[in-house]
C-alpha positions as CSV (number, residue, x, y, z in Angstrom):
1,M,38.1,-44.6,-0.4
2,G,37.0,-46.7,2.5
3,F,37.7,-47.9,6.0
4,P,38.9,-51.4,6.7
5,H,36.4,-53.7,8.1
6,N,36.7,-57.0,9.8
7,N,37.1,-59.1,6.7
8,G,39.3,-56.8,4.9
9,R,36.3,-55.3,3.0
10,S,35.8,-51.6,3.0
11,I,32.6,-49.8,3.6
12,K,31.8,-46.7,1.6
13,M,30.6,-43.8,3.7
14,S,28.7,-40.9,2.5
15,F,29.3,-37.5,4.2
16,R,25.8,-36.4,3.4
17,A,23.3,-37.5,6.0
18,R,19.8,-38.2,4.8
19,A,16.8,-37.0,6.9
20,P,14.2,-39.5,7.5
21,R,11.2,-39.2,5.3
22,R,8.3,-37.4,7.0
23,G,4.8,-36.5,5.8
24,W,4.0,-33.0,4.5
25,F,2.1,-32.0,7.6
26,S,4.9,-32.8,9.9
27,R,7.3,-30.8,7.8
28,S,5.1,-27.7,7.5
29,W,2.8,-27.7,10.5
30,W,3.8,-24.1,11.2
31,V,2.5,-22.9,7.8
32,V,-0.9,-24.5,8.6
33,T,-0.9,-22.9,12.1
34,V,0.0,-19.4,10.8
35,C,-2.8,-19.7,8.1
36,L,-5.4,-20.8,10.7
37,L,-4.4,-18.0,13.1
38,A,-4.6,-15.5,10.2
39,G,-8.1,-16.7,9.4
40,I,-9.2,-16.5,13.0
41,I,-8.1,-12.9,13.1
42,Y,-9.2,-11.9,9.6
43,I,-12.8,-13.3,9.5
44,P,-14.1,-11.3,12.5
45,A,-12.4,-8.2,11.2
46,V,-14.2,-8.5,7.8
47,N,-17.5,-9.1,9.6
48,A,-17.0,-5.9,11.7
49,R,-16.1,-4.0,8.6
50,R,-19.3,-5.1,6.8
51,A,-21.4,-4.2,9.8
52,A,-19.9,-0.8,9.9
53,F,-20.4,-0.3,6.2
54,R,-24.1,-1.3,6.5
55,E,-24.6,1.1,9.4
56,L,-22.9,4.0,7.5
57,T,-24.9,3.2,4.4
58,A,-28.2,3.4,6.4
59,R,-27.0,6.7,8.0
60,M,-26.1,8.1,4.6
61,V,-29.7,7.3,3.2
62,E,-31.2,8.9,6.3
63,L,-29.1,12.1,5.9
64,Q,-30.0,12.3,2.2
65,Q,-33.7,12.2,3.0
66,E,-33.1,14.9,5.7
67,K,-31.2,17.0,3.3
68,Q,-34.1,16.7,0.7
69,I,-36.6,17.9,3.4
70,M,-34.3,20.8,4.4
71,L,-33.9,21.8,0.7
72,E,-37.7,21.9,0.2
73,K,-38.0,24.0,3.4
74,K,-35.3,26.3,2.2
75,E,-37.1,26.8,-1.1
76,Q,-40.4,27.6,0.7
77,L,-38.6,30.2,3.0
78,S,-36.9,31.7,0.0
79,L,-40.2,32.2,-1.7
80,A,-41.7,33.7,1.5
81,L,-38.8,36.2,1.7
82,A,-39.1,37.1,-2.0
83,S,-42.8,37.8,-1.8
84,Q,-43.0,39.8,1.5
85,N,-43.9,42.9,-0.3
86,D,-46.6,41.3,-2.4
87,P,-50.1,42.2,-1.1
88,A,-51.5,38.8,-1.9
89,W,-48.8,37.1,0.2
90,I,-49.5,39.5,3.1
91,E,-53.2,38.6,2.9
92,L,-52.4,34.8,2.8
93,V,-50.2,35.2,5.9
94,L,-52.8,37.2,7.7
95,L,-55.5,34.5,6.8
96,R,-53.3,31.5,7.7
97,E,-51.1,32.6,10.6
98,L,-53.2,35.3,12.4
99,G,-56.8,34.1,11.5
100,V,-57.8,37.5,10.1
101,V,-60.9,37.2,7.9
102,P,-61.6,39.8,5.2
103,D,-65.0,41.5,5.1
104,G,-67.7,39.4,3.7
105,F,-66.3,36.1,4.7
106,L,-67.6,33.9,7.5
107,K,-65.2,32.6,10.1
108,V,-66.1,29.2,11.6
109,H,-64.6,27.9,14.9
110,F,-64.6,24.3,15.9
111,K,-64.5,23.2,19.5
112,K,-62.1,20.4,20.4
């Protein structure tokens, strides 16, 4: 099938048009752009997340140390409550807190 031409020859025509050949970048520039934008948004978010993680980890260590100190204090207070009726405990409290000295002991005061 063809169309007559000047010299009686026919030219075959294809109904399928070919696109001109282009490089890979000119065909998919939008993919590269989307990837770059995603990276620009993602990298600072990851850095912020890491900084928050470091801060929370440091806070956790701090709270664990504080918890250990409080548990030790609780244990001391539990022992103090349990031994309130013990005469040796009462004497120790009188010596330490009130400064009472039993007979026969010498009390020394230091000037500041």
